[in-house]
C-alpha positions in Angstrom: -19.7 -15.3 6.5 -21.4 -12.1 8.4 -25.1 -12.7 10.1 -27.6 -11.1 7.9 -28.1 -8.1 9.9 -24.1 -7.2 10.5 -23.8 -7.4 6.4 -26.7 -4.8 6.1 -25.0 -2.4 8.8 -21.8 -3.0 7.1 -23.6 -2.5 3.8 -24.9 1.0 4.9 -21.6 1.9 6.8 -22.9 1.6 10.0 -20.5 -1.0 10.7 -17.0 -1.4 9.2 -14.0 -3.8 9.2 -11.8 -2.4 11.5 -8.3 -3.6 11.7 -6.7 -1.2 14.0 -6.5 2.2 15.6 -3.7 4.4 16.6 -2.7 7.8 17.9 0.5 8.7 16.2 2.7 11.3 14.1 1.5 11.4 10.4 4.7 10.2 8.5 4.2 11.0 4.8 2.9 13.3 2.6 1.7 17.0 2.9 0.8 16.6 7.0 3.9 15.0 7.9 5.3 15.4 11.3 1.5 16.3 12.4 -0.5 14.5 15.3 -3.1 12.6 13.6 -5.6 9.6 15.1 -5.2 6.7 12.3 -8.3 4.2 11.2 -7.6 1.2 9.3 -10.2 -0.4 7.4 -9.5 -3.6 6.1 -10.6 -5.4 2.8 -8.6 -4.4 -0.3 -8.4 -6.1 -3.6 -6.0 -3.3 -5.3 -3.1 -6.2 -4.6 0.1 -3.9 -4.7 2.8 -6.7 -4.5 4.8 -4.5 -2.2 2.2 -3.3 0.2 3.3 -3.2 4.0 0.0 -4.2 5.1 -1.2 -7.2 3.4 -2.8 -8.2 6.5 -5.5 -5.7 5.6 -6.7 -7.1 2.4 -8.9 -9.7 3.9 -11.5 -7.8 5.4 -13.2 -11.2 7.1 -10.0 -11.2 9.2 -11.2 -7.6 11.0 -14.6 -7.8 12.8 -17.2 -5.2 11.8 -17.2 -2.6 14.4 -19.7 0.2 14.9 -19.0 3.5 13.7 -20.1 5.1 17.0 -17.3 3.2 18.9 -15.0 4.3 16.4 -16.0 7.8 16.8 -16.1 7.8 20.3 -12.4 6.0 20.4 -11.0 8.9 18.0 -12.3 11.8 19.7 -10.4 11.2 22.9 -7.1 12.1 20.7 -6.1 14.2 18.1 -8.4 16.9 15.9 -7.4 15.2 13.0 -8.1 11.6 11.8 -6.7 9.8 9.0 -9.1 7.0 7.4 -6.7 4.6 5.6 -6.1 0.9 5.1 -6.7 -1.5 3.0 -8.3 0.6 0.6 -11.1 2.2 2.8 -13.4 3.3 -0.5 -14.5 -0.4 -0.5 -17.1 0.8 1.8 -19.5 3.6 2.1 -17.5 6.0 4.1 -20.9 8.8 4.2 -22.0 7.8 7.7 -18.5 7.4 9.3 -17.5 11.1 8.2 -20.5 12.6 9.3 -20.0 11.7 12.6 -16.3 12.5 12.7 -17.3 15.8 11.4 -20.3 16.3 14.2 -17.7 15.7 16.6 -15.6 18.8 14.5 -12.9 16.8 13.8 -10.9 17.1 10.5 -11.3 13.9 8.1 -8.5 13.2 5.6 -8.3 9.8 3.7 -5.3 7.9 1.9 -7.0 6.1 -0.9 -6.0 4.7 -4.4 -9.2 6.1 -5.5 -10.3 3.3 -7.3 -14.0 2.9 -5.8 -16.3 5.5 -5.7 -16.1 8.3 -3.4 -18.0 8.5 -0.4 -17.6 10.4 2.4 -17.2 14.2 3.3 -13.1 14.9 3.5 -11.1 17.9 4.6 -7.8 16.3 2.7 -8.2 13.6 0.0 -4.7 12.1 -0.3 -4.8 10.0 -3.7 -2.2 7.4 -4.0 -2.9 5.6 -7.4 -2.0 2.2 -8.3 -1.3 1.1 -11.7 -3.2 -2.2 -11.6 -6.6 -0.4 -10.5 -6.7 2.9 -11.4 -8.4 5.9 -9.9 -12.1 6.9 -10.6 -12.6 10.3 -12.1 -14.1 11.8 -9.2 -11.0 11.0 -7.0 -8.6 13.0 -9.6 -11.0 15.8 -9.5 -11.0 16.2 -5.6 -7.5 15.2 -4.9 -6.0 17.9 -2.5 -2.7 15.5 -2.5 -1.2 13.1 -5.3 1.3 10.5 -3.8 2.8 8.3 -6.1 5.1 5.3 -5.1 8.1 4.9 -6.6 9.3 1.2 -6.8 11.3 1.2 -10.0 12.1 4.2 -12.8 8.8 3.4 -14.8 7.0 4.6 -11.8 8.3 8.1 -12.9 6.6 7.8 -16.3 3.0 6.4 -14.4 3.5 9.6 -12.0 3.6 12.2 -15.0 0.6 10.3 -16.5 -1.4 10.5 -13.0 -0.2 14.4 -12.7 -2.2 15.0 -15.9 -5.1 13.7 -14.8 -5.3 15.2 -11.3 -6.9 18.3 -10.7 -4.4 21.7 -10.9 -4.7 22.6 -7.3 -3.5 18.9 -6.0 0.0 19.0 -4.2 2.5 16.7 -6.0 4.7 14.0 -4.0 6.8 11.3 -5.1 7.5 8.8 -2.4 10.3 5.9 -2.5 8.9 2.4 -1.8 10.3 1.6 1.6 12.3 -2.0 0.2 13.9 0.2 -2.5 14.6 3.7 -0.7 18.2 3.1 -1.1 18.0 2.8 -4.6 15.1 5.1 -5.4 15.3 8.0 -3.2 18.5 9.6 -4.8 16.6 9.3 -8.2 13.4 10.9 -6.8 15.7 13.6 -5.2 17.3 14.2 -8.8 13.8 14.4 -10.5 12.3 16.6 -8.3 15.4 18.7 -8.5 14.7 18.7 -12.3 11.0 18.8 -11.9 10.1 21.0 -9.4 6.6 21.0 -9.4 7.0 17.8 -7.6 7.9 17.1 -3.8 9.5 14.6 -2.0 7.8 12.3 0.3 9.5 10.1 2.9 8.0 7.4 5.1 9.2 9.4 8.2 7.6 7.4 10.7 9.6 4.7 9.8 12.5 6.6 10.2 11.1 7.6 13.7 10.4 3.6 14.7 6.7 4.6 15.5 3.5 3.5 14.2 
């Protein structure tokens, strides 16, 4: 259990359970191939069985870290910061994003959208999950809809989500990594027959970078 004063700071977003932070190349979605500083926040109860960062789920394993320190580290690197998780919207992102914006950084998020939207975002990547669907605000502000394809039924789910998202959102289908050999050809065929969609690949894994 956290000390009371630390818990208060976490609740306010003054501290966040930081799992890791690193400078790399964005591997997925619209900004694939661009440099970005990733901030991975611990804590997630969405429970995707194929999640490749299950160690992020338990927030108690990741030390509450001052947002000032997180921002200080981030500003040393690229001009774009990506907040990911875990599920970052488990926490109040308002203070962190405000401080990052004060440093003239572009601030992106990768989220399932299942919690109320907090923070100010230059790019909102919504990656909805069946077992805990996004809130309405997430559909409304998403710049990018990225649906992970694990099996054939996920194409139906993707279309359901595309109906809910705002008309300006860019639509991506991405194979789940363990099923990439099986699902990538199906995604390619699907996108060719439904060109409103684009293919997203986890290119960072092909490049063997974080």
